[in-house]
CHARMM internal coordinates of N, CA and C (Angstrom, degrees):
IC EDIT
DIST 1 N 1 CA 1.4409
DIST 1 CA 1 C 1.5210
ANGL 1 N 1 CA 1 C 109.10
DIST 1 C 2 N 1.3084
ANGL 1 CA 1 C 2 N 115.16
DIHE 1 N 1 CA 1 C 2 N 146.08
DIST 2 N 2 CA 1.4501
ANGL 1 C 2 N 2 CA 121.74
DIHE 1 CA 1 C 2 N 2 CA 177.16
DIST 2 CA 2 C 1.5245
ANGL 2 N 2 CA 2 C 107.75
DIHE 1 C 2 N 2 CA 2 C -124.71
DIST 2 C 3 N 1.2981
ANGL 2 CA 2 C 3 N 116.73
DIHE 2 N 2 CA 2 C 3 N 125.24
DIST 3 N 3 CA 1.4717
ANGL 2 C 3 N 3 CA 120.95
DIHE 2 CA 2 C 3 N 3 CA -179.99
DIST 3 CA 3 C 1.5170
ANGL 3 N 3 CA 3 C 108.47
DIHE 2 C 3 N 3 CA 3 C -106.05
DIST 3 C 4 N 1.3504
ANGL 3 CA 3 C 4 N 115.15
DIHE 3 N 3 CA 3 C 4 N 126.74
DIST 4 N 4 CA 1.4461
ANGL 3 C 4 N 4 CA 120.78
DIHE 3 CA 3 C 4 N 4 CA 179.69
DIST 4 CA 4 C 1.5115
ANGL 4 N 4 CA 4 C 110.99
DIHE 3 C 4 N 4 CA 4 C -134.69
DIST 4 C 5 N 1.3278
ANGL 4 CA 4 C 5 N 116.45
DIHE 4 N 4 CA 4 C 5 N 170.03
DIST 5 N 5 CA 1.4645
ANGL 4 C 5 N 5 CA 119.43
DIHE 4 CA 4 C 5 N 5 CA 178.79
DIST 5 CA 5 C 1.5272
ANGL 5 N 5 CA 5 C 109.17
DIHE 4 C 5 N 5 CA 5 C -89.02
DIST 5 C 6 N 1.3246
ANGL 5 CA 5 C 6 N 117.32
DIHE 5 N 5 CA 5 C 6 N -169.48
DIST 6 N 6 CA 1.4565
ANGL 5 C 6 N 6 CA 121.59
DIHE 5 CA 5 C 6 N 6 CA -174.88
DIST 6 CA 6 C 1.5248
ANGL 6 N 6 CA 6 C 113.15
DIHE 5 C 6 N 6 CA 6 C -62.66
DIST 6 C 7 N 1.3096
ANGL 6 CA 6 C 7 N 118.28
DIHE 6 N 6 CA 6 C 7 N -22.95
DIST 7 N 7 CA 1.4685
ANGL 6 C 7 N 7 CA 120.97
DIHE 6 CA 6 C 7 N 7 CA -179.69
DIST 7 CA 7 C 1.5276
ANGL 7 N 7 CA 7 C 110.71
DIHE 6 C 7 N 7 CA 7 C -65.33
DIST 7 C 8 N 1.3061
ANGL 7 CA 7 C 8 N 118.94
DIHE 7 N 7 CA 7 C 8 N -21.21
DIST 8 N 8 CA 1.4536
ANGL 7 C 8 N 8 CA 123.04
DIHE 7 CA 7 C 8 N 8 CA -178.83
DIST 8 CA 8 C 1.5284
ANGL 8 N 8 CA 8 C 113.11
DIHE 7 C 8 N 8 CA 8 C -88.48
DIST 8 C 9 N 1.3242
ANGL 8 CA 8 C 9 N 115.98
DIHE 8 N 8 CA 8 C 9 N 1.37
DIST 9 N 9 CA 1.4805
ANGL 8 C 9 N 9 CA 120.22
DIHE 8 CA 8 C 9 N 9 CA -179.17
DIST 9 CA 9 C 1.5318
ANGL 9 N 9 CA 9 C 108.87
DIHE 8 C 9 N 9 CA 9 C -79.41
DIST 9 C 10 N 1.3155
ANGL 9 CA 9 C 10 N 115.36
DIHE 9 N 9 CA 9 C 10 N 88.16
DIST 10 N 10 CA 1.4452
ANGL 9 C 10 N 10 CA 121.55
DIHE 9 CA 9 C 10 N 10 CA 178.58
DIST 10 CA 10 C 1.5264
ANGL 10 N 10 CA 10 C 107.49
DIHE 9 C 10 N 10 CA 10 C -150.12
DIST 10 C 11 N 1.3142
ANGL 10 CA 10 C 11 N 117.13
DIHE 10 N 10 CA 10 C 11 N 141.39
DIST 11 N 11 CA 1.4571
ANGL 10 C 11 N 11 CA 119.61
DIHE 10 CA 10 C 11 N 11 CA -175.79
DIST 11 CA 11 C 1.5288
ANGL 11 N 11 CA 11 C 114.02
DIHE 10 C 11 N 11 CA 11 C -72.10
DIST 11 C 12 N 1.3377
ANGL 11 CA 11 C 12 N 120.99
DIHE 11 N 11 CA 11 C 12 N -41.07
DIST 12 N 12 CA 1.4764
ANGL 11 C 12 N 12 CA 118.66
DIHE 11 CA 11 C 12 N 12 CA 179.99
DIST 12 CA 12 C 1.5374
ANGL 12 N 12 CA 12 C 114.64
DIHE 11 C 12 N 12 CA 12 C -58.04
DIST 12 C 13 N 1.3426
ANGL 12 CA 12 C 13 N 119.55
DIHE 12 N 12 CA 12 C 13 N -48.01
DIST 13 N 13 CA 1.4779
ANGL 12 C 13 N 13 CA 117.12
DIHE 12 CA 12 C 13 N 13 CA 176.80
DIST 13 CA 13 C 1.5253
ANGL 13 N 13 CA 13 C 112.46
DIHE 12 C 13 N 13 CA 13 C -64.47
DIST 13 C 14 N 1.3182
ANGL 13 CA 13 C 14 N 116.54
DIHE 13 N 13 CA 13 C 14 N -32.83
DIST 14 N 14 CA 1.4764
ANGL 13 C 14 N 14 CA 120.44
DIHE 13 CA 13 C 14 N 14 CA 179.24
DIST 14 CA 14 C 1.5261
ANGL 14 N 14 CA 14 C 109.77
DIHE 13 C 14 N 14 CA 14 C -63.32
DIST 14 C 15 N 1.3322
ANGL 14 CA 14 C 15 N 117.39
DIHE 14 N 14 CA 14 C 15 N -40.91
DIST 15 N 15 CA 1.4670
ANGL 14 C 15 N 15 CA 121.10
DIHE 14 CA 14 C 15 N 15 CA 179.49
DIST 15 CA 15 C 1.5213
ANGL 15 N 15 CA 15 C 111.02
DIHE 14 C 15 N 15 CA 15 C -67.20
DIST 15 C 16 N 1.3292
ANGL 15 CA 15 C 16 N 117.43
DIHE 15 N 15 CA 15 C 16 N -39.94
DIST 16 N 16 CA 1.4527
ANGL 15 C 16 N 16 CA 120.93
DIHE 15 CA 15 C 16 N 16 CA 179.20
DIST 16 CA 16 C 1.5283
ANGL 16 N 16 CA 16 C 111.28
DIHE 15 C 16 N 16 CA 16 C -64.48
DIST 16 C 17 N 1.3152
ANGL 16 CA 16 C 17 N 116.12
DIHE 16 N 16 CA 16 C 17 N -40.02
DIST 17 N 17 CA 1.4664
ANGL 16 C 17 N 17 CA 119.88
DIHE 16 CA 16 C 17 N 17 CA 179.09
DIST 17 CA 17 C 1.5216
ANGL 17 N 17 CA 17 C 110.86
DIHE 16 C 17 N 17 CA 17 C -68.41
DIST 17 C 18 N 1.3354
ANGL 17 CA 17 C 18 N 117.18
DIHE 17 N 17 CA 17 C 18 N -35.40
DIST 18 N 18 CA 1.4673
ANGL 17 C 18 N 18 CA 120.54
DIHE 17 CA 17 C 18 N 18 CA 178.29
DIST 18 CA 18 C 1.5202
ANGL 18 N 18 CA 18 C 111.12
DIHE 17 C 18 N 18 CA 18 C -62.78
DIST 18 C 19 N 1.3442
ANGL 18 CA 18 C 19 N 116.20
DIHE 18 N 18 CA 18 C 19 N -36.13
DIST 19 N 19 CA 1.4582
ANGL 18 C 19 N 19 CA 119.74
DIHE 18 CA 18 C 19 N 19 CA 178.19
DIST 19 CA 19 C 1.5207
ANGL 19 N 19 CA 19 C 110.68
DIHE 18 C 19 N 19 CA 19 C -61.55
DIST 19 C 20 N 1.3302
ANGL 19 CA 19 C 20 N 116.83
DIHE 19 N 19 CA 19 C 20 N -32.36
DIST 20 N 20 CA 1.4553
ANGL 19 C 20 N 20 CA 122.29
DIHE 19 CA 19 C 20 N 20 CA -179.72
DIST 20 CA 20 C 1.5321
ANGL 20 N 20 CA 20 C 112.19
DIHE 19 C 20 N 20 CA 20 C -93.03
DIST 20 C 21 N 1.3381
ANGL 20 CA 20 C 21 N 115.20
DIHE 20 N 20 CA 20 C 21 N 8.57
DIST 21 N 21 CA 1.4644
ANGL 20 C 21 N 21 CA 123.79
DIHE 20 CA 20 C 21 N 21 CA 178.42
DIST 21 CA 21 C 1.5202
ANGL 21 N 21 CA 21 C 112.37
DIHE 20 C 21 N 21 CA 21 C 61.29
DIST 21 C 22 N 1.3499
ANGL 21 CA 21 C 22 N 115.32
DIHE 21 N 21 CA 21 C 22 N 40.91
DIST 22 N 22 CA 1.4617
ANGL 21 C 22 N 22 CA 122.57
DIHE 21 CA 21 C 22 N 22 CA 176.28
DIST 22 CA 22 C 1.5268
ANGL 22 N 22 CA 22 C 107.33
DIHE 21 C 22 N 22 CA 22 C -112.93
DIST 22 C 23 N 1.3053
ANGL 22 CA 22 C 23 N 117.34
DIHE 22 N 22 CA 22 C 23 N 129.29
DIST 23 N 23 CA 1.4614
ANGL 22 C 23 N 23 CA 121.64
DIHE 22 CA 22 C 23 N 23 CA 179.13
DIST 23 CA 23 C 1.5174
ANGL 23 N 23 CA 23 C 109.78
DIHE 22 C 23 N 23 CA 23 C -92.50
DIST 23 C 24 N 1.3331
ANGL 23 CA 23 C 24 N 115.80
DIHE 23 N 23 CA 23 C 24 N 124.83
DIST 24 N 24 CA 1.4645
ANGL 23 C 24 N 24 CA 121.69
DIHE 23 CA 23 C 24 N 24 CA 178.16
DIST 24 CA 24 C 1.5237
ANGL 24 N 24 CA 24 C 108.91
DIHE 23 C 24 N 24 CA 24 C -90.63
DIST 24 C 25 N 1.3188
ANGL 24 CA 24 C 25 N 116.17
DIHE 24 N 24 CA 24 C 25 N 129.76
DIST 25 N 25 CA 1.4487
ANGL 24 C 25 N 25 CA 121.91
DIHE 24 CA 24 C 25 N 25 CA 175.44
DIST 25 CA 25 C 1.5030
ANGL 25 N 25 CA 25 C 107.05
DIHE 24 C 25 N 25 CA 25 C -118.72
DIST 25 C 26 N 1.3357
ANGL 25 CA 25 C 26 N 116.85
DIHE 25 N 25 CA 25 C 26 N 107.36
DIST 26 N 26 CA 1.4516
ANGL 25 C 26 N 26 CA 122.87
DIHE 25 CA 25 C 26 N 26 CA 179.74
DIST 26 CA 26 C 1.5328
ANGL 26 N 26 CA 26 C 108.16
DIHE 25 C 26 N 26 CA 26 C -150.64
DIST 26 C 27 N 1.3306
ANGL 26 CA 26 C 27 N 117.50
DIHE 26 N 26 CA 26 C 27 N 135.41
DIST 27 N 27 CA 1.4653
ANGL 26 C 27 N 27 CA 117.86
DIHE 26 CA 26 C 27 N 27 CA 178.41
DIST 27 CA 27 C 1.5257
ANGL 27 N 27 CA 27 C 110.13
DIHE 26 C 27 N 27 CA 27 C -68.91
DIST 27 C 28 N 1.2956
ANGL 27 CA 27 C 28 N 116.28
DIHE 27 N 27 CA 27 C 28 N 152.04
DIST 28 N 28 CA 1.4614
ANGL 27 C 28 N 28 CA 121.92
DIHE 27 CA 27 C 28 N 28 CA -177.92
DIST 28 CA 28 C 1.5202
ANGL 28 N 28 CA 28 C 109.68
DIHE 27 C 28 N 28 CA 28 C -76.16
DIST 28 C 29 N 1.3263
ANGL 28 CA 28 C 29 N 115.13
DIHE 28 N 28 CA 28 C 29 N 148.18
DIST 29 N 29 CA 1.4635
ANGL 28 C 29 N 29 CA 120.44
DIHE 28 CA 28 C 29 N 29 CA 174.35
DIST 29 CA 29 C 1.5100
ANGL 29 N 29 CA 29 C 108.71
DIHE 28 C 29 N 29 CA 29 C -70.17
DIST 29 C 30 N 1.3159
ANGL 29 CA 29 C 30 N 116.03
DIHE 29 N 29 CA 29 C 30 N 158.59
DIST 30 N 30 CA 1.4560
ANGL 29 C 30 N 30 CA 120.37
DIHE 29 CA 29 C 30 N 30 CA -178.46
DIST 30 CA 30 C 1.5180
ANGL 30 N 30 CA 30 C 110.69
DIHE 29 C 30 N 30 CA 30 C -67.34
DIST 30 C 31 N 1.3296
ANGL 30 CA 30 C 31 N 117.68
DIHE 30 N 30 CA 30 C 31 N -33.56
DIST 31 N 31 CA 1.4646
ANGL 30 C 31 N 31 CA 120.30
DIHE 30 CA 30 C 31 N 31 CA -175.62
DIST 31 CA 31 C 1.5401
ANGL 31 N 31 CA 31 C 112.88
DIHE 30 C 31 N 31 CA 31 C -95.77
DIST 31 C 32 N 1.3028
ANGL 31 CA 31 C 32 N 118.24
DIHE 31 N 31 CA 31 C 32 N 25.77
DIST 32 N 32 CA 1.4775
ANGL 31 C 32 N 32 CA 121.98
DIHE 31 CA 31 C 32 N 32 CA 179.91
DIST 32 CA 32 C 1.5239
ANGL 32 N 32 CA 32 C 109.57
DIHE 31 C 32 N 32 CA 32 C -66.16
DIST 32 C 33 N 1.3401
ANGL 32 CA 32 C 33 N 116.83
DIHE 32 N 32 CA 32 C 33 N 130.12
DIST 33 N 33 CA 1.4505
ANGL 32 C 33 N 33 CA 122.39
DIHE 32 CA 32 C 33 N 33 CA -177.93
DIST 33 CA 33 C 1.5263
ANGL 33 N 33 CA 33 C 111.31
DIHE 32 C 33 N 33 CA 33 C -91.17
DIST 33 C 34 N 1.3330
ANGL 33 CA 33 C 34 N 116.44
DIHE 33 N 33 CA 33 C 34 N -41.34
DIST 34 N 34 CA 1.4531
ANGL 33 C 34 N 34 CA 121.30
DIHE 33 CA 33 C 34 N 34 CA -177.30
DIST 34 CA 34 C 1.5309
ANGL 34 N 34 CA 34 C 111.16
DIHE 33 C 34 N 34 CA 34 C -75.81
DIST 34 C 35 N 1.3297
ANGL 34 CA 34 C 35 N 117.88
DIHE 34 N 34 CA 34 C 35 N 161.74
DIST 35 N 35 CA 1.4763
ANGL 34 C 35 N 35 CA 120.39
DIHE 34 CA 34 C 35 N 35 CA 179.96
DIST 35 CA 35 C 1.5433
ANGL 35 N 35 CA 35 C 112.67
DIHE 34 C 35 N 35 CA 35 C -61.15
DIST 35 C 36 N 1.2862
ANGL 35 CA 35 C 36 N 115.65
DIHE 35 N 35 CA 35 C 36 N 153.52
DIST 36 N 36 CA 1.4492
ANGL 35 C 36 N 36 CA 121.54
DIHE 35 CA 35 C 36 N 36 CA -178.45
DIST 36 CA 36 C 1.5326
ANGL 36 N 36 CA 36 C 111.67
DIHE 35 C 36 N 36 CA 36 C -65.47
DIST 36 C 37 N 1.3352
ANGL 36 CA 36 C 37 N 115.98
DIHE 36 N 36 CA 36 C 37 N 143.31
DIST 37 N 37 CA 1.4609
ANGL 36 C 37 N 37 CA 120.99
DIHE 36 CA 36 C 37 N 37 CA 177.42
DIST 37 CA 37 C 1.5143
ANGL 37 N 37 CA 37 C 112.13
DIHE 36 C 37 N 37 CA 37 C -113.99
DIST 37 C 38 N 1.3143
ANGL 37 CA 37 C 38 N 118.03
DIHE 37 N 37 CA 37 C 38 N -7.47
DIST 38 N 38 CA 1.4652
ANGL 37 C 38 N 38 CA 122.34
DIHE 37 CA 37 C 38 N 38 CA -179.54
DIST 38 CA 38 C 1.5209
ANGL 38 N 38 CA 38 C 108.90
DIHE 37 C 38 N 38 CA 38 C -108.56
DIST 38 C 39 N 1.3044
ANGL 38 CA 38 C 39 N 115.34
DIHE 38 N 38 CA 38 C 39 N 147.43
DIST 39 N 39 CA 1.4621
ANGL 38 C 39 N 39 CA 119.53
DIHE 38 CA 38 C 39 N 39 CA 172.03
DIST 39 CA 39 C 1.5286
ANGL 39 N 39 CA 39 C 109.23
DIHE 38 C 39 N 39 CA 39 C -113.95
DIST 39 C 40 N 1.2908
ANGL 39 CA 39 C 40 N 117.06
DIHE 39 N 39 CA 39 C 40 N 174.02
DIST 40 N 40 CA 1.4559
ANGL 39 C 40 N 40 CA 121.22
DIHE 39 CA 39 C 40 N 40 CA -175.34
DIST 40 CA 40 C 1.5082
ANGL 40 N 40 CA 40 C 114.97
DIHE 39 C 40 N 40 CA 40 C -64.76
DIST 40 C 41 N 1.3230
ANGL 40 CA 40 C 41 N 117.40
DIHE 40 N 40 CA 40 C 41 N -28.73
DIST 41 N 41 CA 1.4617
ANGL 40 C 41 N 41 CA 119.94
DIHE 40 CA 40 C 41 N 41 CA -177.07
DIST 41 CA 41 C 1.5338
ANGL 41 N 41 CA 41 C 110.70
DIHE 40 C 41 N 41 CA 41 C -65.69
DIST 41 C 42 N 1.3111
ANGL 41 CA 41 C 42 N 117.48
DIHE 41 N 41 CA 41 C 42 N -44.25
DIST 42 N 42 CA 1.4617
ANGL 41 C 42 N 42 CA 120.76
DIHE 41 CA 41 C 42 N 42 CA -179.72
DIST 42 CA 42 C 1.5289
ANGL 42 N 42 CA 42 C 110.72
DIHE 41 C 42 N 42 CA 42 C -69.70
DIST 42 C 43 N 1.3189
ANGL 42 CA 42 C 43 N 117.25
DIHE 42 N 42 CA 42 C 43 N -34.81
DIST 43 N 43 CA 1.4511
ANGL 42 C 43 N 43 CA 120.15
DIHE 42 CA 42 C 43 N 43 CA -177.81
DIST 43 CA 43 C 1.5162
ANGL 43 N 43 CA 43 C 113.11
DIHE 42 C 43 N 43 CA 43 C -71.14
DIST 43 C 44 N 1.3280
ANGL 43 CA 43 C 44 N 118.02
DIHE 43 N 43 CA 43 C 44 N -17.68
DIST 44 N 44 CA 1.4607
ANGL 43 C 44 N 44 CA 119.94
DIHE 43 CA 43 C 44 N 44 CA 173.73
DIST 44 CA 44 C 1.5152
ANGL 44 N 44 CA 44 C 110.57
DIHE 43 C 44 N 44 CA 44 C -62.73
DIST 44 C 45 N 1.3205
ANGL 44 CA 44 C 45 N 117.71
DIHE 44 N 44 CA 44 C 45 N -34.59
DIST 45 N 45 CA 1.4664
ANGL 44 C 45 N 45 CA 120.34
DIHE 44 CA 44 C 45 N 45 CA 176.28
DIST 45 CA 45 C 1.5161
ANGL 45 N 45 CA 45 C 110.35
DIHE 44 C 45 N 45 CA 45 C -64.61
DIST 45 C 46 N 1.3231
ANGL 45 CA 45 C 46 N 116.87
DIHE 45 N 45 CA 45 C 46 N -37.91
DIST 46 N 46 CA 1.4624
ANGL 45 C 46 N 46 CA 120.72
DIHE 45 CA 45 C 46 N 46 CA 177.36
DIST 46 CA 46 C 1.5182
ANGL 46 N 46 CA 46 C 110.83
DIHE 45 C 46 N 46 CA 46 C -60.53
DIST 46 C 47 N 1.3209
ANGL 46 CA 46 C 47 N 116.11
DIHE 46 N 46 CA 46 C 47 N -44.00
DIST 47 N 47 CA 1.4666
ANGL 46 C 47 N 47 CA 120.81
DIHE 46 CA 46 C 47 N 47 CA -178.90
DIST 47 CA 47 C 1.5347
ANGL 47 N 47 CA 47 C 111.99
DIHE 46 C 47 N 47 CA 47 C -63.97
DIST 47 C 48 N 1.3382
ANGL 47 CA 47 C 48 N 116.80
DIHE 47 N 47 CA 47 C 48 N -31.44
DIST 48 N 48 CA 1.4830
ANGL 47 C 48 N 48 CA 120.55
DIHE 47 CA 47 C 48 N 48 CA -177.57
DIST 48 CA 48 C 1.5264
ANGL 48 N 48 CA 48 C 112.79
DIHE 47 C 48 N 48 CA 48 C -87.44
DIST 48 C 49 N 1.3247
ANGL 48 CA 48 C 49 N 118.61
DIHE 48 N 48 CA 48 C 49 N -2.34
DIST 49 N 49 CA 1.4688
ANGL 48 C 49 N 49 CA 121.40
DIHE 48 CA 48 C 49 N 49 CA -174.94
DIST 49 CA 49 C 1.5045
ANGL 49 N 49 CA 49 C 112.18
DIHE 48 C 49 N 49 CA 49 C -64.02
END
COOR INIT
IC SEED 1 N 1 CA 1 C
IC BUILD
């Protein structure tokens, strides 16, 4: 798992990490247009970082 801040909320890097079987945990930006990909359970890890 990789934990990042809101700057890492982007679909292309997320897809590249998925290919390498790495899960990205980053809260979504406020102005995100596409549907959410994170749920609250994963974001709890972000809060505890």
